[in-house]
KOLMI-460346 format. One record per residue (C-alpha): residue number from 1; x negated, y, z. Coordinates in steps of 0.1 Angstrom, whole numbers, plus 2048, in hexadecimal, padded with zeros to 3 digits. Each point is the difference from the previous one (the first is absolute). Layout:
REM KOLMI-460346
+-----+-----+-----+-----+
| seq |  c1 |  c2 |  c3 |
+-----+-----+-----+-----+
| NUM |   X |   Y |   Z |
...
+-----+-----+-----+-----+
REM end
This chain:
REM KOLMI-460346
+-----+-----+-----+-----+
| seq |  c1 |  c2 |  c3 |
+-----+-----+-----+-----+
|   1 | 887 | 91D | 4AA |
|   2 | 802 | 7DD | 80F |
|   3 | 826 | 7FE | 7FA |
|   4 | 7FF | 7DD | 7F1 |
|   5 | 7E8 | 7F3 | 81B |
|   6 | 816 | 80E | 81B |
|   7 | 81F | 7EE | 7F2 |
|   8 | 7ED | 7DF | 7FB |
|   9 | 7F2 | 7FF | 823 |
|  10 | 822 | 808 | 80F |
|  11 | 80D | 7E1 | 7EF |
|  12 | 7E3 | 7EC | 80D |
|  13 | 807 | 808 | 824 |
|  14 | 824 | 7F6 | 7FC |
|  15 | 7F5 | 7DC | 7FD |
|  16 | 7F8 | 800 | 825 |
|  17 | 822 | 80F | 809 |
|  18 | 812 | 7EA | 819 |
|  19 | 7E1 | 7EC | 80A |
|  20 | 7F9 | 7FC | 825 |
|  21 | 7DA | 801 | 7FD |
|  22 | 7E4 | 801 | 7E7 |
|  23 | 7F3 | 7DD | 7F5 |
|  24 | 7E9 | 7F2 | 7E6 |
|  25 | 81F | 7F5 | 7EC |
|  26 | 815 | 81F | 800 |
|  27 | 7E3 | 818 | 7FB |
|  28 | 7F3 | 7ED | 7E1 |
|  29 | 81D | 80C | 7EA |
|  30 | 7FE | 823 | 80D |
|  31 | 7DB | 802 | 7F9 |
|  32 | 804 | 7F1 | 7DD |
|  33 | 819 | 81C | 7F9 |
|  34 | 7E9 | 81B | 80E |
|  35 | 7E3 | 7F3 | 7EB |
|  36 | 817 | 801 | 7E1 |
|  37 | 80A | 824 | 809 |
|  38 | 7DC | 80B | 803 |
|  39 | 7F7 | 7EF | 7DE |
|  40 | 81D | 812 | 7EF |
|  41 | 7F2 | 821 | 80F |
|  42 | 7E0 | 7F9 | 7ED |
|  43 | 7EB | 7F5 | 81E |
|  44 | 7E6 | 7E6 | 7F7 |
|  45 | 807 | 7DC | 809 |
|  46 | 7E1 | 7FE | 816 |
|  47 | 80B | 81F | 814 |
|  48 | 824 | 7F4 | 802 |
|  49 | 7F5 | 7DE | 80D |
|  50 | 7E9 | 80F | 81A |
|  51 | 81B | 817 | 80C |
|  52 | 819 | 7E4 | 804 |
|  53 | 7E7 | 7EA | 812 |
|  54 | 7F9 | 81B | 819 |
|  55 | 826 | 806 | 805 |
|  56 | 805 | 7DB | 805 |
|  57 | 7E4 | 7FE | 81A |
|  58 | 80F | 81D | 814 |
|  59 | 824 | 7F5 | 7FC |
|  60 | 7FA | 7DC | 80C |
|  61 | 7EC | 80B | 81D |
|  62 | 817 | 81D | 80A |
|  63 | 813 | 7FF | 821 |
|  64 | 823 | 809 | 7F4 |
|  65 | 813 | 812 | 81C |
|  66 | 824 | 7F4 | 806 |
|  67 | 80C | 823 | 7F8 |
|  68 | 7EF | 800 | 7DE |
|  69 | 80D | 7EC | 7E4 |
|  70 | 7E7 | 7EC | 7EA |
|  71 | 80A | 816 | 7E2 |
|  72 | 7F7 | 820 | 813 |
|  73 | 7E0 | 7F1 | 80C |
|  74 | 7F6 | 7F7 | 7DC |
|  75 | 807 | 823 | 7F5 |
|  76 | 7E9 | 80D | 81B |
|  77 | 7E4 | 7E8 | 7F7 |
|  78 | 802 | 808 | 7DB |
|  79 | 801 | 825 | 807 |
|  80 | 7E0 | 7FE | 815 |
|  81 | 7EE | 7EB | 7E6 |
|  82 | 80A | 817 | 7E3 |
|  83 | 7F2 | 81D | 813 |
|  84 | 7E0 | 7EC | 808 |
|  85 | 7FC | 7F6 | 7DC |
|  86 | 802 | 824 | 7F5 |
|  87 | 7E7 | 80D | 81A |
|  88 | 814 | 804 | 821 |
|  89 | 7F9 | 825 | 805 |
|  90 | 7FC | 81E | 7E8 |
|  91 | 7DD | 809 | 7F8 |
|  92 | 7F6 | 825 | 7FE |
|  93 | 7E7 | 80D | 7E6 |
|  94 | 7DE | 80B | 80B |
|  95 | 7FC | 825 | 7FB |
|  96 | 7DF | 805 | 813 |
|  97 | 7E5 | 814 | 7F0 |
|  98 | 7F7 | 823 | 7F4 |
|  99 | 811 | 7FD | 7E9 |
| 100 | 812 | 7DE | 802 |
| 101 | 7FF | 7EF | 7DE |
| 102 | 81D | 7EA | 7F4 |
| 103 | 7F8 | 7EB | 7E1 |
| 104 | 81F | 7F5 | 7EC |
| 105 | 7FB | 7E2 | 7E9 |
| 106 | 818 | 7E9 | 7ED |
| 107 | 80C | 7F2 | 7E0 |
| 108 | 80C | 813 | 7E1 |
| 109 | 823 | 80C | 805 |
| 110 | 802 | 7F8 | 825 |
| 111 | 808 | 824 | 809 |
| 112 | 7DE | 80B | 80F |
| 113 | 802 | 824 | 7F5 |
| 114 | 824 | 805 | 80D |
| 115 | 7F6 | 7EF | 820 |
| 116 | 7E2 | 816 | 804 |
| 117 | 817 | 81E | 7FE |
| 118 | 818 | 7F1 | 819 |
| 119 | 7E4 | 7F8 | 818 |
| 120 | 7F3 | 824 | 7FD |
| 121 | 822 | 80D | 809 |
| 122 | 804 | 7E8 | 81C |
| 123 | 7DF | 809 | 810 |
| 124 | 806 | 825 | 7FA |
| 125 | 823 | 801 | 80E |
| 126 | 7FF | 7E7 | 81C |
| 127 | 7DC | 804 | 80C |
| 128 | 7FA | 824 | 7F8 |
| 129 | 7DF | 7F9 | 7EE |
| 130 | 7F2 | 813 | 7E2 |
| 131 | 7FE | 7E8 | 7E3 |
| 132 | 7ED | 800 | 7DF |
| 133 | 80A | 7E9 | 7E3 |
| 134 | 7E3 | 7F5 | 7EA |
| 135 | 80A | 7F7 | 7DC |
| 136 | 7E8 | 7E4 | 7F9 |
| 137 | 814 | 7ED | 7E6 |
| 138 | 7EC | 80C | 7E2 |
| 139 | 80C | 7E4 | 7E9 |
| 140 | 826 | 806 | 7FE |
| 141 | 805 | 820 | 7EB |
| 142 | 81E | 80D | 814 |
| 143 | 7F4 | 7F5 | 823 |
| 144 | 7EF | 821 | 80A |
| 145 | 81E | 815 | 7F4 |
| 146 | 818 | 7E9 | 812 |
| 147 | 7ED | 804 | 820 |
| 148 | 7FE | 826 | 7FC |
| 149 | 826 | 801 | 7FB |
| 150 | 805 | 7EC | 81F |
| 151 | 7E8 | 816 | 813 |
| 152 | 812 | 81F | 7F6 |
| 153 | 821 | 7F0 | 80A |
| 154 | 7F4 | 7F8 | 824 |
| 155 | 7E9 | 81E | 804 |
| 156 | 7DF | 7EC | 801 |
| 157 | 7E1 | 80B | 7EC |
| 158 | 7F3 | 7E8 | 7E6 |
| 159 | 7DB | 7FE | 7F8 |
| 160 | 7F5 | 7F7 | 7DC |
| 161 | 7E3 | 807 | 7E9 |
| 162 | 80A | 807 | 7DC |
| 163 | 7EF | 7E9 | 7E7 |
| 164 | 7EF | 7EB | 81B |
| 165 | 803 | 7DA | 7F9 |
| 166 | 7ED | 7F4 | 81E |
| 167 | 819 | 7FA | 81C |
| 168 | 7E5 | 7FC | 81B |
| 169 | 7F3 | 823 | 7F8 |
| 170 | 823 | 80E | 802 |
| 171 | 805 | 7EF | 822 |
| 172 | 7DF | 80B | 80F |
| 173 | 805 | 824 | 7F4 |
| 174 | 824 | 800 | 80F |
| 175 | 7F2 | 7F4 | 822 |
| 176 | 7E5 | 81B | 7FE |
| 177 | 81A | 81B | 7FA |
| 178 | 816 | 7F2 | 81C |
| 179 | 7E2 | 804 | 818 |
| 180 | 7FA | 824 | 7F5 |
| 181 | 824 | 80A | 803 |
| 182 | 80B | 7EE | 81F |
| 183 | 816 | 7E5 | 7F3 |
| 184 | 809 | 7E4 | 818 |
| 185 | 808 | 7E5 | 7E7 |
| 186 | 7F6 | 7F8 | 7DC |
| 187 | 816 | 7E7 | 7ED |
| 188 | 7EE | 7F1 | 7E2 |
| 189 | 817 | 7F4 | 7E5 |
| 190 | 7EE | 7E7 | 7E9 |
| 191 | 808 | 7F1 | 7DF |
| 192 | 815 | 7E0 | 7FD |
| 193 | 7ED | 7E1 | 7F9 |
| 194 | 804 | 7DA | 7FB |
| 195 | 7F0 | 7E8 | 818 |
| 196 | 7F4 | 7EC | 7E1 |
| 197 | 7EC | 81E | 7F3 |
| 198 | 7DF | 7FD | 811 |
| 199 | 7F2 | 821 | 7F4 |
| 200 | 81D | 813 | 80F |
| 201 | 7FE | 7EC | 821 |
| 202 | 7DB | 808 | 802 |
| 203 | 809 | 824 | 7FB |
| 204 | 819 | 802 | 81D |
| 205 | 7E7 | 7EE | 816 |
| 206 | 7E6 | 81A | 7F7 |
| 207 | 819 | 81C | 807 |
| 208 | 806 | 7F2 | 823 |
| 209 | 7DA | 7FE | 806 |
| 210 | 7FC | 824 | 7F5 |
| 211 | 81C | 811 | 813 |
| 212 | 7FF | 7EB | 820 |
| 213 | 826 | 801 | 806 |
| 214 | 80E | 7FE | 823 |
| 215 | 81E | 7EE | 7F0 |
| 216 | 804 | 7EC | 7E0 |
| 217 | 823 | 7F9 | 7F5 |
| 218 | 80B | 7E7 | 7E5 |
| 219 | 820 | 80A | 7EE |
| 220 | 815 | 7E4 | 7F2 |
| 221 | 823 | 7FE | 7EF |
| 222 | 817 | 7EC | 817 |
| 223 | 815 | 7F5 | 7E3 |
| 224 | 7E4 | 7EA | 7F3 |
| 225 | 806 | 7E8 | 81D |
| 226 | 7E6 | 7E4 | 802 |
| 227 | 7EA | 812 | 7E6 |
| 228 | 7FD | 81D | 818 |
| 229 | 7F2 | 7E8 | 81A |
| 230 | 7E7 | 7F0 | 7E8 |
| 231 | 7F4 | 822 | 7F3 |
| 232 | 7FD | 80D | 824 |
| 233 | 7EA | 7E2 | 808 |
| 234 | 7EA | 806 | 7E2 |
| 235 | 7FB | 825 | 808 |
| 236 | 7F9 | 7F8 | 824 |
| 237 | 7E5 | 7E8 | 7F7 |
| 238 | 7EF | 81C | 7EC |
| 239 | 809 | 81F | 814 |
| 240 | 808 | 7F4 | 824 |
| 241 | 81B | 81A | 803 |
| 242 | 810 | 80A | 822 |
| 243 | 825 | 7FD | 7F7 |
| 244 | 81B | 7FC | 7E6 |
| 245 | 81A | 817 | 7F2 |
| 246 | 81F | 7F1 | 7F1 |
| 247 | 811 | 816 | 7E6 |
| 248 | 822 | 7FD | 7EF |
| 249 | 80F | 7F0 | 81F |
| 250 | 821 | 810 | 7F7 |
| 251 | 801 | 7ED | 7DF |
| 252 | 80E | 7DD | 7FA |
| 253 | 7E5 | 7F0 | 816 |
| 254 | 806 | 7DF | 812 |
| 255 | 7E7 | 808 | 81C |
| 256 | 7E7 | 7E4 | 7F9 |
| 257 | 7E2 | 818 | 7FF |
| 258 | 809 | 80F | 822 |
| 259 | 804 | 7DE | 810 |
| 260 | 7E0 | 7F1 | 7F1 |
| 261 | 7E4 | 81A | 7FE |
| 262 | 7F5 | 800 | 824 |
| 263 | 801 | 7DA | 802 |
| 264 | 7EC | 7FB | 7E0 |
| 265 | 7E9 | 81E | 7FF |
| 266 | 7FC | 806 | 825 |
| 267 | 804 | 826 | 7FC |
| 268 | 81E | 814 | 80D |
| 269 | 81A | 812 | 7EB |
| 270 | 7FD | 824 | 80C |
| 271 | 81A | 813 | 7EA |
| 272 | 81E | 7F8 | 7EA |
| 273 | 80C | 818 | 7E5 |
| 274 | 826 | 7FF | 7FE |
| 275 | 80B | 819 | 7E6 |
| 276 | 7F5 | 81A | 7E7 |
| 277 | 802 | 81E | 818 |
| 278 | 7DE | 80B | 80E |
| 279 | 80E | 7FC | 823 |
| 280 | 809 | 7DB | 7F9 |
| 281 | 7E2 | 7F1 | 811 |
| 282 | 804 | 7EB | 820 |
| 283 | 7E8 | 7F1 | 819 |
| 284 | 804 | 7DA | 7FE |
| 285 | 80E | 7F3 | 821 |
| 286 | 801 | 7D9 | 7FF |
| 287 | 818 | 7FC | 81D |
| 288 | 818 | 81A | 7F2 |
| 289 | 7FE | 7EF | 7DD |
| 290 | 808 | 7DE | 812 |
| 291 | 81E | 811 | 810 |
| 292 | 80D | 80B | 7DE |
| 293 | 7F9 | 7DE | 7EF |
| 294 | 816 | 7F0 | 81B |
| 295 | 81B | 81A | 7FC |
| 296 | 7F9 | 811 | 822 |
| 297 | 7FC | 822 | 7F0 |
| 298 | 7E4 | 818 | 809 |
| 299 | 80D | 81B | 816 |
| 300 | 7DE | 80C | 80C |
| 301 | 7F5 | 809 | 7DC |
| 302 | 821 | 811 | 7FA |
| 303 | 7FC | 816 | 81F |
| 304 | 7DC | 808 | 7F6 |
| 305 | 80C | 80B | 7DD |
| 306 | 81A | 816 | 810 |
| 307 | 7E7 | 80F | 818 |
| 308 | 7E9 | 809 | 7E3 |
| 309 | 81B | 816 | 7F1 |
| 310 | 80D | 80D | 821 |
| 311 | 7FE | 826 | 804 |
| 312 | 805 | 808 | 825 |
| 313 | 808 | 825 | 7FA |
| 314 | 819 | 7F7 | 7E5 |
| 315 | 810 | 7E6 | 816 |
| 316 | 806 | 819 | 81C |
| 317 | 810 | 819 | 7E8 |
| 318 | 816 | 7E4 | 7F2 |
| 319 | 80B | 7F6 | 823 |
| 320 | 80B | 824 | 807 |
| 321 | 813 | 802 | 7DF |
| 322 | 812 | 7DF | 807 |
| 323 | 809 | 80B | 823 |
| 324 | 80F | 820 | 7F2 |
| 325 | 811 | 7ED | 7E3 |
| 326 | 7EA | 813 | 7E7 |
| 327 | 7F2 | 7E2 | 7ED |
| 328 | 802 | 809 | 7DB |
| 329 | 7FC | 7EF | 7DF |
| 330 | 7DE | 810 | 7FD |
| 331 | 7F6 | 7EE | 821 |
| 332 | 80F | 7E0 | 7F2 |
| 333 | 7EB | 804 | 7E0 |
| 334 | 7E0 | 805 | 815 |
| 335 | 807 | 7E0 | 814 |
| 336 | 803 | 7ED | 7DF |
| 337 | 7DD | 80E | 7F6 |
| 338 | 7F2 | 7F3 | 821 |
| 339 | 80E | 7DD | 7FB |
| 340 | 7F3 | 7FF | 7DC |
| 341 | 7DD | 808 | 80C |
| 342 | 801 | 7E0 | 816 |
| 343 | 800 | 7EA | 7E1 |
| 344 | 817 | 7E9 | 7EC |
| 345 | 823 | 7FF | 80F |
| 346 | 805 | 7DA | 7FD |
| 347 | 7DE | 7F9 | 80E |
| 348 | 807 | 817 | 81E |
| 349 | 822 | 7EF | 806 |
| 350 | 7F0 | 7DE | 7FF |
| 351 | 7EB | 80A | 81E |
| 352 | 820 | 7FF | 815 |
| 353 | 806 | 7DD | 80E |
| 354 | 81A | 7ED | 7EB |
| 355 | 802 | 81B | 7E5 |
| 356 | 7E7 | 7EF | 7E8 |
| 357 | 817 | 7E2 | 7FB |
| 358 | 81F | 816 | 7FD |
| 359 | 7EF | 815 | 7E5 |
| 360 | 7F1 | 7E3 | 7ED |
| 361 | 817 | 803 | 7E2 |
| 362 | 807 | 825 | 803 |
| 363 | 7EF | 817 | 7E7 |
| 364 | 7F5 | 821 | 811 |
| 365 | 7EE | 815 | 7E6 |
| 366 | 7E3 | 817 | 80A |
| 367 | 815 | 81E | 7F5 |
| 368 | 81D | 7F5 | 817 |
| 369 | 804 | 825 | 80C |
| 370 | 7FF | 80F | 7DD |
| 371 | 826 | 805 | 7FD |
| 372 | 803 | 80F | 823 |
| 373 | 7E3 | 818 | 7F9 |
| 374 | 80F | 80B | 7DF |
| 375 | 822 | 807 | 810 |
| 376 | 7F1 | 815 | 81D |
| 377 | 7E9 | 813 | 7E8 |
| 378 | 81E | 80A | 7EB |
| 379 | 811 | 812 | 81D |
| 380 | 7FC | 824 | 808 |
| 381 | 7ED | 80A | 820 |
| 382 | 821 | 80A | 810 |
| 383 | 810 | 7DF | 7F7 |
| 384 | 7E3 | 7EC | 810 |
| 385 | 804 | 814 | 820 |
| 386 | 826 | 7FF | 800 |
| 387 | 80B | 7DF | 7EF |
| 388 | 824 | 805 | 80E |
| 389 | 806 | 81A | 7E4 |
| 390 | 7F9 | 7E7 | 7E4 |
| 391 | 823 | 7FD | 7F1 |
| 392 | 80B | 7ED | 7E1 |
| 393 | 7F3 | 819 | 7E6 |
| 394 | 7DF | 803 | 812 |
| 395 | 7FC | 7DA | 801 |
| 396 | 808 | 7FE | 7DB |
| 397 | 7E5 | 81B | 7F9 |
| 398 | 7E6 | 7ED | 816 |
| 399 | 808 | 7DF | 7EE |
| 400 | 7FB | 810 | 7DE |
| 401 | 7E0 | 812 | 80B |
| 402 | 7F0 | 7E1 | 80F |
| 403 | 80A | 7E8 | 7E4 |
| 404 | 814 | 7EB | 818 |
| 405 | 825 | 7F9 | 805 |
| 406 | 81B | 80F | 817 |
| 407 | 803 | 7E0 | 814 |
| 408 | 7DA | 800 | 806 |
| 409 | 802 | 824 | 80D |
| 410 | 81D | 7F7 | 816 |
| 411 | 7EE | 7E2 | 80E |
| 412 | 7E1 | 814 | 808 |
| 413 | 814 | 81B | 813 |
| 414 | 812 | 7E5 | 813 |
| 415 | 7DE | 7EF | 809 |
| 416 | 7F1 | 821 | 80A |
| 417 | 81D | 808 | 817 |
| 418 | 7FE | 7DD | 810 |
| 419 | 7DA | 804 | 805 |
| 420 | 804 | 822 | 80F |
| 421 | 81A | 7F4 | 819 |
| 422 | 7EB | 7E2 | 80A |
| 423 | 7E0 | 814 | 804 |
| 424 | 812 | 81B | 814 |
| 425 | 80F | 7E5 | 816 |
| 426 | 7DE | 7F1 | 806 |
| 427 | 7F0 | 821 | 80A |
| 428 | 81D | 80C | 816 |
| 429 | 803 | 7DF | 812 |
| 430 | 823 | 7F8 | 7F2 |
| 431 | 7F5 | 7E3 | 7EA |
| 432 | 805 | 7E6 | 81B |
| 433 | 823 | 80E | 808 |
| 434 | 809 | 7FF | 7DB |
| 435 | 7F5 | 7DC | 7FE |
| 436 | 815 | 7F7 | 81E |
| 437 | 81E | 810 | 7EF |
| 438 | 7F9 | 7EE | 7E0 |
| 439 | 800 | 7DE | 813 |
| 440 | 821 | 808 | 80F |
+-----+-----+-----+-----+
REM end
């Protein structure tokens, strides 16, 4: 996400390197390059021009401190304008009501049904609210079954009426059941439609009038770029939605939709979907996205993801084990599972400042831990607890059982031993001492 834009903007800022101050002359080439970078990211010409005009106005009028180089000042101005264009601050969804009703609309194939499931899990797990999913896509044959499958996967009930073709009747019946049974939120998954199909657009407008949603979200595929912006505008004219959800942000997207929607449509992006897993749904934070676009990382989001998977009791037990040098391969395996729950490994690493650029051409597959898991699972319980007994013949058996090679087993055991020593050192307070010894 945004890899090419990050690289292009970095080159643009280098034009100012060595300049003593920002002037009309030296900023012209930089802005021309920034505008070209935005256009390549599929931002519309009008939005790109307006962005550059605002950056120029701020840059020319800026008081550049002697301690700050013009190049650094330009990065700061572009960062602030990127955040402003994308909405400045994150926008929460409105879940007021008894129950609150969230209406989900969008184009065919944009990922509405999957998003509905992800949102249900998000509300259930992070807000502790009781959620009901309403299967109101009565046109796509497999839509109801898909939603039921997702509901079973995340432990959320799905309401549907067999044989009913009127989506409004399904939605109102779902809301009535939610009131009777004490649900806090009803998420209404609707059929995909095209903005050019007036009949379907009238239907979604009628749906909104019937269910009185506290929140209406428009789901759009980020990979469609400027088309995503145009369809958002057409839907907003008909539906007056409250916010946008960008799906498939983990795909080969250039970021134009994220940079343009707020400026063109005037409605905030509220969520971004960044993977196939049901947990892969993030609140959209414009300032953090601006950080990532400019290669500054996103440590805050990384910490938040870690905290979501953090088990305090488990952490205390792990600390005791480390202090007593009882950290086993089973514990190592459990830590891998915690990391996997946080999301795509490359995406997580890119949140660390400087790592995004370092990993640009590195392929880190989603199943990066697959080999490690297979090797550990091929060990006996005693071997996991006492890896020091794993001799040559045992290593050969483990390699054969896991479908890996002897060097891979040796590498894992070496990595485990290094990890155990480092973690024990951190817990017992010896890590700083070890680092001083290393420097000597």
